[in-house]
C-alpha positions in Angstrom: 16.3 -8.6 -7.6 19.1 -6.8 -5.9 20.4 -7.8 -2.4 21.8 -4.3 -1.8 19.2 -2.4 0.3 20.3 1.0 -1.0 19.9 -0.1 -4.7 16.5 -1.7 -3.8 15.4 1.5 -2.2 16.4 3.5 -5.2 14.4 1.1 -7.4 11.4 1.6 -5.0 11.7 5.4 -5.1 11.8 5.3 -8.9 8.7 3.0 -9.0 6.9 5.5 -6.7 7.8 8.4 -8.9 6.5 6.5 -12.0 3.3 5.7 -10.1 2.8 9.4 -9.3 3.5 10.4 -12.9 1.1 7.8 -14.2 -1.6 8.7 -11.7 -1.3 12.4 -12.6 -1.8 11.5 -16.3 -4.5 8.8 -15.7 -6.7 8.1 -18.7 -9.7 6.5 -17.1 -10.5 4.1 -14.2 -8.4 1.2 -15.5 -5.5 3.0 -17.1 -2.9 0.3 -18.0 0.0 2.6 -17.2 -1.3 3.2 -13.7 -2.0 -0.5 -13.1 1.5 -1.4 -14.3 3.0 1.3 -12.0 1.0 0.0 -9.1 2.3 -3.5 -9.6 5.8 -2.2 -9.9 5.5 -0.3 -6.6 4.4 -3.5 -4.9 7.1 -5.6 -6.5 9.9 -3.2 -5.8 8.7 -2.7 -2.2 8.9 -6.5 -1.6 12.4 -6.5 -3.1 13.4 -3.7 -0.8 12.0 -5.3 2.3 13.7 -8.6 1.4 17.1 -6.9 0.9 16.6 -4.8 4.1 15.9 -8.0 6.0 18.8 -9.9 4.5 21.3 -7.2 5.2 20.1 -5.9 8.6 17.5 -8.3 9.9 15.0 -5.4 9.8 11.5 -4.8 8.2 9.3 -1.9 7.4 6.1 -1.0 9.1 4.1 -1.5 5.9 1.9 -4.5 4.8 0.8 -5.2 1.2 -2.7 -6.5 0.6 -3.7 -8.6 -2.4 -7.0 -6.8 -2.6 -9.5 -4.9 -0.6 -11.1 -8.0 0.9 -7.8 -9.1 2.4 -7.6 -5.7 4.1 -11.1 -5.9 5.4 -10.6 -9.4 6.8 -7.7 -8.1 8.9 -9.9 -5.4 10.4 -11.7 -6.6 13.6 -15.2 -5.3 13.3 -16.0 -6.0 16.9 -13.3 -3.5 18.0 -15.0 -0.5 16.4 -14.6 2.7 18.4 -17.9 4.6 18.3 -16.0 7.9 18.3 -14.5 7.0 14.9 -17.8 6.4 13.2 -19.7 9.1 11.3 -23.2 9.4 10.0 -22.2 8.1 6.6 -21.1 4.6 7.7 -17.4 5.4 7.5 -14.8 4.6 10.1 -11.3 5.9 10.7 -8.7 3.3 11.4 -5.8 3.8 13.8 -3.8 5.6 11.1 -6.6 8.1 10.2 -7.5 6.4 7.0 -11.3 6.4 6.3 -12.8 3.0 5.7 -16.3 2.7 4.2 -18.2 0.4 6.5 -21.4 0.2 4.3 -21.6 -3.0 2.2 
């Protein structure tokens, strides 16, 4: 892990580019190259954020989730805005991302 935020950012960008390339050439639902690239993005993102914080006492606006259940646990179901629901049981979060609300 590098403590230089610029080098860590370059590593993150390279990991994102590899993830894009792997995704574009995906060979099935559980393509090992895509899964490895996904993990590399998460790891290099954490390294970048740690370097950014160490150097400038700053963080990014992103949060990594271990899995989908962690993400859903963070959503407060009681605060659902009826305007964001559609007929198919989907909801848009505050960032315009569609979340399937059907179990």
